[in-house]
C-alpha positions in Angstrom: 0.3 0.1 0.0 1.1 4.1 -0.4 2.2 5.1 2.8 0.0 8.4 3.5 1.3 11.8 3.3 -0.8 14.2 5.2 -2.5 13.9 8.3 -5.7 13.5 7.3 -4.5 10.4 4.8 -3.4 8.7 8.0 -6.4 9.2 9.6 -8.7 7.7 7.1 -6.1 5.0 7.0 -7.0 3.6 10.4 -3.2 3.9 11.8 -3.0 3.8 14.9 0.0 4.9 17.1 1.8 2.6 19.6 4.0 3.5 22.6 7.8 2.7 21.7 8.0 0.0 24.0 4.1 -1.3 23.2 5.8 -1.5 19.4 9.1 -3.6 20.7 6.7 -5.9 22.7 4.1 -6.9 19.9 7.1 -7.4 17.7 8.4 -9.9 20.0 5.6 -11.4 20.6 5.1 -11.7 16.6 8.6 -13.3 16.7 8.0 -15.9 19.5 5.0 -17.2 18.2 7.1 -17.6 14.8 10.1 -18.9 16.1 12.2 -15.9 14.5 15.8 -15.0 16.6 15.7 -11.3 17.6 19.5 -11.2 17.2 21.7 -12.1 14.3 25.0 -13.6 14.6 25.1 -13.7 18.2 26.1 -17.2 19.7 26.0 -19.2 23.0 23.5 -16.6 24.8 20.3 -18.7 23.9 19.4 -20.2 27.3 21.3 -17.3 29.3 21.5 -14.0 28.2 18.2 -13.9 25.5 15.6 -14.9 28.0 16.3 -11.8 29.7 16.3 -9.5 26.9 12.8 -11.2 26.4 11.7 -10.6 29.7 13.0 -7.2 30.0 11.2 -6.3 26.3 7.9 -7.8 27.3 7.8 -6.2 30.5 8.2 -3.1 28.8 11.6 -1.9 30.9 14.7 0.1 30.0 17.8 -1.9 30.1 21.3 -2.2 30.8 24.1 -4.9 29.1 26.3 -5.8 32.0 29.4 -7.5 30.9 32.5 -7.5 30.5 34.6 -6.3 27.1 34.0 -8.2 23.5 30.8 -9.5 25.0 28.5 -8.4 22.2 27.2 -6.2 24.3 26.8 -3.3 21.4 26.1 -5.4 18.6 22.9 -6.5 20.9 22.0 -3.1 21.5 22.2 -1.4 17.7 20.0 -5.0 16.9 17.2 -4.0 19.1 16.0 -1.9 15.9 14.6 -5.0 14.7 12.0 -4.8 16.8 10.7 -2.3 15.4 8.2 -1.4 12.5 9.4 -1.2 8.8 8.4 2.6 9.0 7.0 5.2 10.9 5.1 8.9 10.7 6.1 11.8 11.9 5.2 15.0 11.7 7.3 16.5 8.5 10.3 18.7 9.6 10.0 17.6 13.3 13.2 17.4 14.9 11.8 15.1 18.1 9.5 12.5 15.7 6.8 14.1 16.7 3.4 11.9 16.1 1.1 13.2 13.7 -2.1 12.1 15.9 -0.4 13.2 19.0 1.8 15.9 18.1 4.9 17.1 21.0 6.6 20.0 20.4 6.0 23.4 19.7 7.2 23.2 16.0 4.1 20.1 15.3 1.3 21.5 17.3 1.7 25.0 15.6 1.8 22.9 12.3 -1.0 20.9 12.3 -3.0 23.9 14.0 -2.1 25.6 10.3 -2.8 23.1 7.6 -4.8 20.7 9.9 -5.8 18.0 7.8 -3.0 18.5 4.6 -0.4 18.9 7.9 2.7 16.7 5.3 4.0 13.0 7.1 7.0 11.7 6.6 8.4 8.2 7.3 11.0 7.2 8.9 13.1 3.9 9.2 13.8 1.8 12.5 17.3 3.0 12.4 16.6 6.4 12.1 15.0 6.0 15.3 18.2 4.2 16.9 20.4 7.0 18.7 23.7 6.0 20.8 26.0 8.2 22.3 29.5 6.9 24.1 30.1 8.7 27.3 33.2 10.5 27.5 34.5 12.6 29.9 33.4 15.9 27.9 29.2 14.8 27.4 27.1 18.1 28.8 23.8 17.8 29.5 23.1 20.2 26.6 24.6 17.5 24.3 21.5 14.7 25.7 18.7 17.1 26.8 19.1 20.0 24.2 19.9 23.8 24.7 19.0 27.6 24.2 19.6 28.2 20.9 20.7 32.2 21.0 20.6 32.5 17.3 16.7 31.9 17.0 16.3 33.9 20.1 18.0 36.7 18.0 15.7 36.1 15.2 13.0 37.4 17.5 11.4 34.5 19.5 11.0 34.6 23.7 13.2 32.5 25.7 10.6 31.2 27.4 9.4 29.8 24.0 10.0 26.4 23.1 11.1 27.1 19.5 14.1 28.9 21.3 15.3 25.2 21.8 17.9 23.3 20.2 17.0 19.6 21.6 19.8 17.2 22.4 20.4 13.2 21.7 18.0 12.2 23.8 14.8 14.4 22.5 15.8 13.7 19.2 15.6 10.1 20.3 11.7 10.6 21.0 9.6 7.2 19.9 12.4 5.3 19.2 15.3 4.0 21.3 18.5 6.1 23.0 21.5 3.8 23.9 24.3 5.1 26.4 27.6 3.4 26.0 29.4 2.7 28.8 27.3 4.6 31.4 29.8 4.8 34.7 31.7 7.3 32.4 29.5 9.8 33.0 30.0 12.2 35.4 28.0 12.0 38.1 25.6 15.5 37.1 25.2 14.3 34.1 23.7 10.8 35.5 21.7 13.2 37.8 20.0 14.9 34.6 19.0 11.6 33.2 16.8 11.1 36.1 13.6 12.6 34.9 14.1 11.1 31.4 14.1 7.5 32.9 11.4 7.9 35.3 8.8 10.7 34.3 9.7 10.6 30.9 10.4 14.0 30.7 12.9 16.9 29.8 13.8 19.9 31.4 15.9 22.7 29.4 17.7 25.7 31.3 15.0 26.1 33.9 11.9 27.0 31.5 8.8 25.4 31.6 9.2 23.3 28.8 7.7 19.6 29.3 8.0 17.0 26.9 6.5 14.0 27.8 9.1 11.6 25.8 8.3 8.5 24.2 11.4 6.4 24.8 12.8 3.1 25.5 16.4 3.8 27.1 19.0 1.2 27.1 22.7 1.1 28.3 26.1 -0.8 28.2 28.6 -0.8 31.5 31.5 -2.7 32.5 30.6 -4.6 35.7 33.8 -3.5 37.3 32.5 0.2 37.3 28.9 -1.2 38.3 29.9 -3.1 41.2 33.1 -2.4 42.4 34.1 1.7 42.0 29.9 2.6 42.1 30.4 5.1 39.6 26.5 4.3 38.2 24.8 6.8 40.9 22.8 4.9 43.0 19.2 6.2 41.8 20.1 6.3 38.1 20.2 2.3 38.9 17.5 2.1 41.0 15.7 3.3 37.7 16.9 1.2 35.3 14.2 -1.9 34.9 16.5 -5.1 33.8 20.0 -5.1 34.2 21.4 -7.6 32.0 24.7 -9.9 32.9 26.8 -11.3 29.3 29.4 -13.2 29.4 32.2 -15.1 27.9 31.3 -18.7 25.6 30.6 -21.5 28.0 32.3 -23.7 26.0 34.7 -23.9 23.3 32.4 -25.2 20.7 30.9 -22.0 21.5 33.4 -20.1 20.9 35.0 -21.7 17.8 31.9 -20.9 16.2 31.5 -17.6 17.1 35.2 -16.8 15.5 34.2 -18.6 12.5 31.4 -16.5 12.1 33.5 -13.2 12.6 36.8 -13.9 11.4 37.9 -12.8 7.9 38.5 -16.5 6.7 38.1 -16.6 3.3 41.2 -14.8 1.3 40.6 -17.0 -1.9 37.1 -17.2 -3.0 37.9 -19.6 -6.0 40.7 -21.8 -6.3 43.1 -19.6 -9.2 46.2 -20.0 -9.7 49.0 -18.0 -7.8 50.0 -14.8 -9.4 46.6 -13.2 -9.8 46.4 -11.1 -6.9 43.7 -13.6 -4.8 46.4 -15.3 -2.4 45.9 -18.9 -1.4 42.9 -20.9 0.0 43.7 -21.7 3.5 42.1 -24.4 5.0 41.9 -24.6 8.8 42.5 -28.0 10.6 39.5 -28.2 13.6 42.6 -29.0 16.2 44.1 -25.9 15.2 41.0 -23.8 16.0 40.7 -25.5 19.2 43.9 -24.6 20.2 43.1 -21.1 19.7 39.8 -21.0 21.4 41.5 -23.0 24.3 44.0 -20.3 24.6 41.6 -17.3 24.7 39.7 -20.4 27.8 43.0 -20.3 29.9 43.3 -16.5 29.5 40.0 -15.5 31.0 41.2 -18.0 34.2 45.1 -17.2 34.2 46.2 -15.2 37.9 48.8 -13.5 34.9 46.3 -11.5 33.1 43.8 -9.4 35.2 40.2 -10.8 34.8 38.4 -7.4 35.9 39.3 -6.5 32.3 38.4 -9.5 30.7 40.0 -11.0 27.5 37.6 -10.4 24.8 36.2 -12.6 21.8 38.2 -10.2 19.5 41.4 -11.9 20.4 40.4 -15.1 19.0 39.0 -14.0 16.3 42.1 -11.6 15.5 44.7 -14.6 16.8 42.5 -16.7 13.9 43.4 -13.4 11.2 47.3 -13.3 12.0 47.1 -17.4 11.6 45.3 -17.2 8.4 47.8 -14.3 6.9 51.0 -16.3 8.6 50.1 -19.9 6.5 49.0 -17.6 3.4 52.2 -15.7 3.8 54.0 -19.1 3.5 51.7 -20.6 0.9 52.9 -17.4 -1.3 56.4 -18.3 -1.1 56.3 -21.9 -1.6 53.7 -22.0 -4.1 51.4 -24.4 -1.6 47.6 -23.7 -2.8 45.9 -24.7 -0.8 47.7 -24.5 2.2 47.0 -25.1 6.2 48.0 -23.3 9.6 50.2 -25.2 11.6 51.7 -24.8 15.2 54.4 -23.2 14.3 52.1 -20.1 12.7 50.7 -19.6 16.3 54.5 -17.8 16.8 53.1 -15.1 14.9 50.5 -13.8 17.6 51.9 -11.5 19.9 50.7 -9.1 17.6 46.8 -9.6 17.5 47.3 -10.4 21.3 49.4 -7.6 22.3 46.6 -4.8 23.7 44.0 -7.6 24.0 45.0 -8.6 27.2 45.5 -6.6 30.7 48.7 -8.5 32.8 48.3 -8.0 36.6 52.5 -8.6 36.7 55.0 -5.8 35.4 54.4 -4.9 32.0 57.9 -5.5 30.9 58.8 -6.0 27.4 58.2 -8.7 26.2 55.6 -10.1 29.0 52.8 -10.0 26.6 54.9 -12.9 24.8 56.1 -14.5 27.7 52.5 -15.5 28.9 51.1 -16.1 25.5 53.7 -18.7 24.8 52.7 -20.0 27.9 49.2 -20.0 27.6 49.5 -21.7 24.0 51.6 -24.5 25.8 49.0 -25.2 28.2 46.3 -25.1 25.3 48.7 -27.9 23.1 48.9 -29.9 25.9 45.2 -30.1 26.9 44.4 -30.8 23.0 47.1 -33.3 22.7 46.0 -35.4 25.6 42.3 -35.4 23.9 43.5 -36.7 21.0 46.8 -38.9 21.6 47.8 -41.8 24.2 51.5 -40.9 25.3 52.0 -44.3 25.2 52.0 -44.6 21.4 54.9 -42.5 20.8 57.3 -44.1 23.3 58.7 -45.6 19.8 59.2 -42.3 18.4 60.7 -40.7 21.9 63.1 -43.5 21.3 64.2 -42.5 17.9 64.9 -39.1 19.1 67.2 -40.5 22.3 69.7 -41.9 19.4 70.6 -38.4 19.2 68.2 -37.4 16.0 66.8 -33.7 15.7 64.1 -32.8 13.5 63.5 -29.3 12.0 60.0 -27.3 11.8 58.8 -24.3 11.0 57.3 -21.8 8.7 60.7 -21.9 6.5 60.3 -25.2 5.3 57.8 -26.5 2.8 54.8 -28.6 3.7 57.1 -31.5 0.6 60.1 -31.6 2.9 57.5 -33.2 6.3 56.8 -35.5 3.7 60.3 -36.4 3.1 60.9 -36.8 7.1 57.9 -38.7 7.6 58.9 -41.4 5.4 62.1 -41.5 7.0 59.8 -42.0 10.6 58.2 -44.9 10.2 56.5 -44.8 13.8 55.3 -40.6 13.5 54.3 -41.7 10.1 51.7 -44.3 11.6 50.4 -41.6 14.2 50.2 -38.7 11.4 48.4 -41.3 9.1 46.0 -42.9 11.8 45.3 -39.1 13.0 44.4 -38.3 9.2 41.2 -40.5 10.1 39.3 -38.5 11.6 35.9 -37.5 10.2 36.3 -33.8 10.6 39.7 -33.8 8.4 38.5 -35.4 6.0 37.4 -32.8 3.9 40.8 -31.1 3.9 42.2 -34.2 3.5 40.8 -34.5 0.1 41.7 -31.1 -1.1 45.1 -30.4 1.0 46.8 -33.6 2.0 50.2 -32.4 2.1 50.5 -29.4 3.9 47.9 -30.9 6.3 50.3 -33.7 7.2 52.9 -30.8 7.8 50.2 -29.5 10.3 49.6 -33.1 12.1 53.2 -33.5 12.2 53.9 -30.2 14.2 51.0 -30.8 16.4 52.4 -34.4 17.8 55.7 -32.9 18.1 54.8 -29.5 19.7 52.6 -32.1 22.2 55.7 -33.8 22.9 57.4 -31.0 23.8 54.9 -29.4 26.3 54.5 -33.0 27.7 57.9 -33.0 28.9 59.0 -35.6 26.6 61.0 -33.9 23.7 63.2 -30.2 24.3 62.7 -27.4 21.2 65.0 -24.9 20.8 63.5 -21.8 18.7 64.8 -18.7 16.3 63.8 -17.0 13.9 61.3 -19.2 12.4 62.5 -22.5 13.2 62.0 -25.1 15.5 64.8 -27.9 16.3 63.2 -31.3 18.4 65.6 -33.2 20.1 65.7 -35.4 23.2 
């Protein structure tokens, strides 16, 4: 149907206006009945966070998302627009999205009084109804609520007139969603200025008796350290927020891997074109390499060396995945391996993508983060190695090394070199080939068996090293294993 363009057409169409919270509740009920998802790309919250969000919306509450960094708080807040109608009518030219049937501002009231049924109507999208502000020390009440516009006053309007007001972000979000990110970073006096907005839903500008009864859904995000330990959200403001929803990091390694897969840039070459055409190489990632990365993040979230009040964002896993793929891609370009697979030796290059994503509790000397990361990677490899192999099966391999033999690996060696070494060590080749029979490696093996052999070989050698069965010396991209 053609959308009405005047107030008269809108009334004739039978349009009935709802408050924004009633609108969100209506659309949530429709989605729940249809079994449709509320958020896109949000994994691991199905049984924990989402029920709390749904309850808050059904209760018509304002919400505070409380969680550490990298827990999808902002992503979920921005996707609340999925619960808004596709289009909303407003009085044309209104700064505060006036409802044509229930005008709020002096501008809209005067326009309707002048034009009546011919008052022009505009339609806005859900995205236009979402306003977000990051709390920073320089935020003022004028930014959020509004200020007297002295230019309008100079044009002849009285100071007490609403027409001299310049509205801030909150009134401009009328009939929509207003989000304040990192709420505790707002100064206390600014938080106090939001009391009336949250409870009475009105605003006052410069003390003038201007009352605008706003229709808003207010949402916030905060870090639990600020919320619980420092008390930087003033108590009356907490009291006015209907629901406080606690977010969390992935509860299982499988969910963490799925989140990383969904967000990391892994498709470096869309098709298996020859090298030299500017498309890079295809990098196929074995499941055990994904598991090592996620296990590293999970260990970091319990490590005494890392500040747990700051948290370990899922962005660390995502950035590490991308850097691991990039190192494999770089090696593939150097040696002409297409497709290729990541190896344990590629993990030595993850310091760049981890640095800054963890906050150490120890002294932050040069190289401290690298040492912590190396220890975490070693523990992760050990956990995955013990879950994949029985140490007893490598007695023959350890004896082979006890004969004074050494084995060199690293990203300076092409995968074909590993195949030659495997053929010289039957006990190691047997273990590698048996591991390749895993169903999760079947597809990669069919496309890149030689690079996959190299990856599994390094996994086994590194596993024996972290189990104290082999020694390792590392230098400039080369690792030498010996007994």
